[in-house]
Residue, then its C-alpha position, 0 to 999 in steps of 0.5 A: m320756279s316749277y310746278i307739280t301738275i296732276e293730270i285728271d283722266d276720265s275714269d269709272s271710279p268715284a274717286a276719279d269722278q270727284m277729281d274730274f268734277e273738281t277739275q271741271e269746276q276749277s276750269s270753269n272758275a278760271q274762265f269766270d275769273k278771267q272774264v271778271g278780271d278782264d277790265e281792271q279799271v274803273v270806267d267813268e263816261e266823263q273821264v274816259g277817252d275815246a280809245a278807252k271807250e272803244q276798248v270797253m265797248n268791244k267787251t260784252l255787257l256781261q263781261m263789263v258787269l262782272s269786272k272786278k272794279q267796274l262801277h255798275l251805275s256808270l255802266a248803266k248810264r253808258w248803256v242807257a245813253f247807248y239805248l237812247e242813241s240806238p235802241t235796237a242795238a242796245l236791246v240786242s246787247l241786253l238780250q245777249f247779256v241774258v244768253e251769255a249769263s246762261g252759259s251759252h257761247y252763242q252770239i246774237p247777230e248784230d243786225t238783228s232787228m225788232p220785233f225779236s224772235y225770242s224762240d229763235i234766239i233761245s233755240n240757236s243759243s241752246l246749240h252753243f253750250p260747252n257744258t250744260c251741267i256747269y253754268p254760272l248759277i251753279r258754280k262755286p262763285a254763284d252767289v258773287f255772280e248773282h250779286k253782280v247781276g242783281t246790282f247791275l240790274k238795279a242800277l240799270l232800272m234806276v237810270a232807265n226810270e228817268i228816260p222818256m216813258d215810251l222808250y222806258n216801256t219798250f225797254l221794260t217790255e222787251m226785257t221782261n218778255f225775253v226773260l219770261v220766254c227764257s223761264e219757260s224754256s225746257t233747257r235748265t240753264f235758260r230756265h234757271t237764269g231767266t227766272m233769276i233775272g226775272l225775279k230780280i227785276m220784280t224785286i227792283l221794280s217793287d223797290l223803285k216804284s210805289s204800289d200805286d204805279e199802275m204800269a209797274k204793277t201791271v208788269w209785276m203782276v204779269m211776271f208774278n202770274s206767268m213766271f213766279e207761280v209756275r217756277r215756284q213749282d219747278i222740278v229744279n230745287l234751286i229754281r224753287l229756292l230762288c222763288l221763295s227767297e225773292l218772295g220773302q224780300w217782297f213781303a219784307r216791304y209789306p204793305h208797300c208792295h204789290i203782293q197781298p197777305p193771302s200769298l203767305r200761303i205759298f211759304y206754308e205750302s212749301l213746307n212740304n217741298s222735297s228740297g230741304e233748302a226750300r223748306q228752310c227758306s220758308l221757315d226763315n221767311i215765316s219766322v221774320l214775317c210773323r213779327k210784322d203786326d200787319l201779317l201776324p194774324q194771317c201767319v197765325a191762321l195759316a200756322t194753325e192750318f198747317r200745324e201738323i206739317l210743322l209738328e212733323l218737321c220737328v220730329d221727322k229728323e234732328d236737323e236745322i229744319a226741325e230746330k227752326s220749325l220748333r222755334l216757330l211753333t214756340d213763337f206762335y205759342r207765345v202769341t196764342p197759348d192755345f196753339l199747342c195742347d198739353g200733350v203736343g207740348q209735352l211731346l215737343e219738350q222731350l226733344i230737350m234730350a235730342a242729339n242735335r244741340g240747336l234742336a235741344q235748345a229750341a225745345a228748352d225754350l219751349f219748356i221754359l216758356r210753358r213753365n214760367g213760375l210765379e214771383g216770390e217762389s222759393f228756389s226749391q219750388r222753381i226747380q221742381p218742374l226741372l227735376q220732375f221733367f228730368v225724372e219722368s223723361e227716364h233719361e240718365q244723361a244729365d249732361h244733355f239736359v243741362d247743356s240744353l238749358f245752359d244758355n237760357c236757364e240760369m237756374v241750372l247754374d245757380w249752385e249756391p241754392m242747390i247746395a243749400v237744399l242738399m245740405e239741409n234736410p231735402r224733405c223740408h223742401q218737399l224733395s224726394e230721394i230721386y229728386c235729390s239725386s237728380l239735383i246732384a246730377i244737374l249740379l255736377a253737369g253744370v259745374k263740369q260744363a261751366t268750368t271746362g266748356e265741354i259739350p256732352p259726348g254724343r251731342y252734335t252742333k255747328d261749333l263743337k267748341r265752347e269756351p269755359m265760363k269766366g270765373a266759374q271754376e273759382r265760384a264752384t270751388k268757393l261754394l263746394a270745397p268747404v261743404l263737399p266732405e259733409l255732402l259725402r258723409q250725408y249721402a254715403s249710403r247712395s252710390e250713384d250720388i256718391e259717384r257724382l260727388l266724388e267727381l266734383p273735385m276734378y273741376f276745382c281750382l286747386e289754388y283755393y287749398r293753397v291759400g288762406n290755410r285751407m289745407g285742412q279742408l283738403t285733408e278732410l276731403l281725402e279722409q272721406f275718400d278713404i272711408i268711401l273707397f275702402d268700403q265700396t264694391s262698385t267698380t264704377l264708383l271706385q274708378i271715379g274715386v281713384q281717378t279724382l284721387a290721382f288728379l288731386n295727388r298730381m296737382i297737390p302731392n300729399s302724404h295722405t295718398k301714399h298712406f292710402l296706397n300702402s293701406a290698400v296693398t296691405n289689405y290685399n296681402l293680408a286677405c291673401q294670407r288669410m285665404p288658405d288659413p283653415s283655422s280662421a273663424e271666417s267662412p271660406q266664402n267670406r275670405s274669398n269675398r274679402v280677397l275679391d274686394t281688396l283686389r278690386l280696389l287694387t286693380v283700379l289703383s294700378g291703372h292710375f298709380d305706380l305700385t312698383e315699390w310694393q313688388l306686386t307683379e310677381l304676386l299677381l301673376f302667381s295668383l293668376k296662373r294658379l287660377v287658370s291652372d285650377r280651371r283646367m284641373p278635372h276637379g279644380a276650383n272654378p273661380p268667379p270670372e271677375a277674379l280672373s278679369l281683375y287679376l288680368k287687368a292688374s297684372f297688365c297694369c303692373l307690367g306696364w308700369d314696370m316697362e315704364n320704369l325701364k327709362e329710369t337710371f339703374d346701374n348695369e347690374g341692377m338693370e340686368e336683374y330688373c330686365a331679367a325679372l321683367n322678361q320672365n313676368l312678360e313670358d308668364f303673362l303671355y302664357v296665360t293670355f295665349s292659353l285663353v285666346g287659343s283654347g279653341r273655345t270662345e269665352p268672355l275673358a278671351y277678348s280681354c286677353f286678346s287686347y292685353t296681348c296686342d297692347l303688350f306687343v305695342l309697348n314691347g315694340n317701343l323697347c326694340g330701339s333702345a341702345n341698352p342691350s338689357i332693355r332690348s332683351v325685354a322686347h318681345v317680338p311676336s312670333g309667327n305662331e303667336v300672330d297666327i293664333l291672334e288672327g285665327f281668333l279674330m277671324e273666327n269672331f269677325l265672320e261669325l255674324s253677317p254685317a246686317d246681324l251685327m248692326k242689330e240692337s240685340n247684338f250690340d255687345q258682341l259688336q263692341r267686343i269684336r270692334s275692340i279686338l279688331t282695333s287692338y289687332l290693327k294697332l300692331v299694323c299701324l305702329g309697325v309691330m308686324p307687317a301691314m300686309r298681314a292685315s290684308k285678310f281683314y281689309r278685304y272685307y272693308v266694303k262688305y263689313h263697312a257699316p260695323f267696322g269701316d271707321v276702324m279700318r279706315c283709321s288704321l289704314e291712314l295711320a299705316l300710310q303715315v308709318n310706311p308708304v311702301h308697305f302701305a302700297m303693298t298692303l293695298l295691292h294684296t288686299c285687292l288681290l285677295l278678292y281678285v284671286k278669289i273671283f278668278t279661280d282656275g276654274n274660270a276660263a278667260g272668256r267666261l270671267p265674271l266681270k259683271s258679278a256681284e263679287f267683281s262689283e265689290l272688288m271695284e267698290l273696294a278699290n274706290r274706297l281705298a283710293k279715297i284714302l289717298i285722294s286728299n294729297p297726291m303729292e304726299h302719297r306719290e311714292c306709295m302710288i308709284v310702288f302700287h302701280r309698278s307692283g300691280i303691273m308686275f303681277v299682271f305680266e309676271a307670267t308673260q313668257k310662260q303661258h298666255a292663258v295665265t296672263s289673259k286671266k290677269l289682265p282684268f286686274l288692270r281695271v282695278l289699277k285704273v281706279f288709282v290712276p288719278l292719284l298719280l302725278v303727271q310726271d309719274k304717269v309718264g314713267i308708269l306708262t313707259y314701264f307698262q308699255h314694255f310689257e304690253q308690247l310682249v303680250m299684244p300679239t297674242c291678245n284677243s279683242k277683250d284683252m286689248k280693251y283692258l290694255k287700251d283702257y289702262r294705257t289711255a288713262l295713263s296718257p297725258r291729257k288734261t292737266k292742272c297746276s296743283s302745288q309749287a315744288t322746290 
């Protein structure tokens, strides 16, 4: 069995820093596990022999506490026995326990005698920290560490409670005094650990002793005033959080505790804490404590005083703190209705539309609480407040509204009375037209979310998965399927309502139509689809209707859909035939509109149905070329942009279906003829798209043409691997000139606006257009249609344009890495080199290289961002990194035997290569180091001190130093 090891080297890159931190933490965790695992046996003082006792007592107290199988009660009994026998030595071991828990390796001398000099112990201990930045309370198993220490202290205090009072007082005094001194230390590790142990002691004393115990109360109050009151305002967030957490536990025992209700103010004052965790802890504690009858009046009074802060937390940021703050306000409103005035309540209710799902649901709870209806109200009366809120909020996202109410308001899923209201005359229920439309929107959103479990796009939550509601699909189908045709007839004049009603069958259980002789209902529904779609001009409505029609036909194939498609194609052909007819009674404008209407439907249909049997491709392309030619004529017709856009999309969709049908079986003669026609159609389409993209003027259609062209190249690329020569003849590999046209168009738009301008709301449409064409172009790179290195000219802006395009670029880089690691390595290198060459121009002498310039900083940031793409799995990306480093070294030293000045100017590029060193496996570092040293020996005699530093830094990074076991290799 062998192991692949990854060496972690110090580097100035964030990628390296991340790996360094993880390595240090894993190393610390390993030490922790070793410490915890040293004693694997359960030790009981009555069952262990002298040899075992001696072995155990040779360990430090902390090591035994952290033992995985140690019984803390047994250990506490042994320590107390030790204390009764040798009080000073036992107390020294207890002080050593605190020092060691802080992360110090200092050993308190065994001959230390009382009275102890706490300051000397802490001063000496502070000199023996291996790393003051990493200590037990901030490592990953910090919660385990804190729990073990806490349980041991509880056992220790419980056992010590039985010893003579004078010895108990000495033990408690020495322990608490040392912890108090630690908590006042300027060293964070002592302060943090001392505060944690001190707070645990306070909590345990509160549990073990009654509130009438004067001795315990005195010690407790001293620690409260001297430690808690000071440390709760500590600069370290974790220490403040510890204080608030323990304070909540003390109040949990109220009134049987030493603390009094006025101290509740601490939680409310902490709502202004700079730490989000501290604010959240305060909210959690207030929420729990306000349920105690004894504390409720004080909680309400303080909430009234700090109401403005709670309101600010609700609206400041959409996060868990806002959610908890709003739920707390709702609890207080439930107790005291005057707590929130109407204006504030209405403001908070607007958060129903928040992107954070928890916050939105909290606002929905407040909304429901403030609108509790009267018993005996009809459904239309009860639904009125919801509809009124939805309308007045002027928010079109019914999905978000229903999602907020989904778990707490049954009304939004009560579809039967909704349908009854819609089927009757809505005016009888005092519902206006806009309220009726809102009801349909809520109905659709409720059916969609209940049957699919979908969480609306744009809404985020801890768990983005929600299971469909059991039986919801069957119930929705049973209620809606019989009446949907009538609803479509009743609301036929309102396009927005029809859009939503047409979408409903997408969520039906279609088995409903197959049983019980219900196919007549489906036929009636399809007939309504015919009436609506043939009479509509709204593209959005057509898309929804055709999508639903395609779904129904896919699930239940039927002849009605075939007849509908034939009618749509026939209508288009007739409209085209009548267009040039001068004898027609219709005006030219009406004939033109008729063609446009039929083309609109045909275009949408071509995106969902294969219309190959009607042989539309050549007809559509002919019309498209004619329109483009007319635009170029001096006095030619100027067709509406929508007509060109529709012809482009319809032609593209038909070409896509034609290529898809190449997979079908043809005889050789039929295949050759089919492929020849398809090839000609492809050439015609590309001629049109390139004429618009490369026209030298940017017009809206050029963006669509760009995307269609790239997508066709991708589809064609899939044909290159076919075994059939006829199919391979159709494959169109983009020429260098075609790629240049695409890149020129993209670059012109890419750099037209600065990153800051692109992010402005006024430029949103332009940003989306550029993102669309950038995505289309990068598809060619990701899918191997063209060399990935060509995209380097755009990847070089990965840092500068990270805000508008960073996600698109990173996604494409990750896909390109999977397709071809070697090409990806060269793409990374060329991307960095483009910036590097621009910085170090021939005009910059070697001694005046702009290493501290903003451009070089951008280059280093670019290298760091690119390195993060590979940091997740160095083993998988091994080949890529080897190629990258060897190629980079070759670039630096390629002019070694020609002229030293050129080499000297390239040496700073080693700083860029160094960023990627942590991604190399140890075995590969050795090979790269050998390869590097071969060139290094050639240039060292002529290097100055600055050049030597570049060489040394890269060589040092490659040199084996720290290693860790990463993964098992076969």
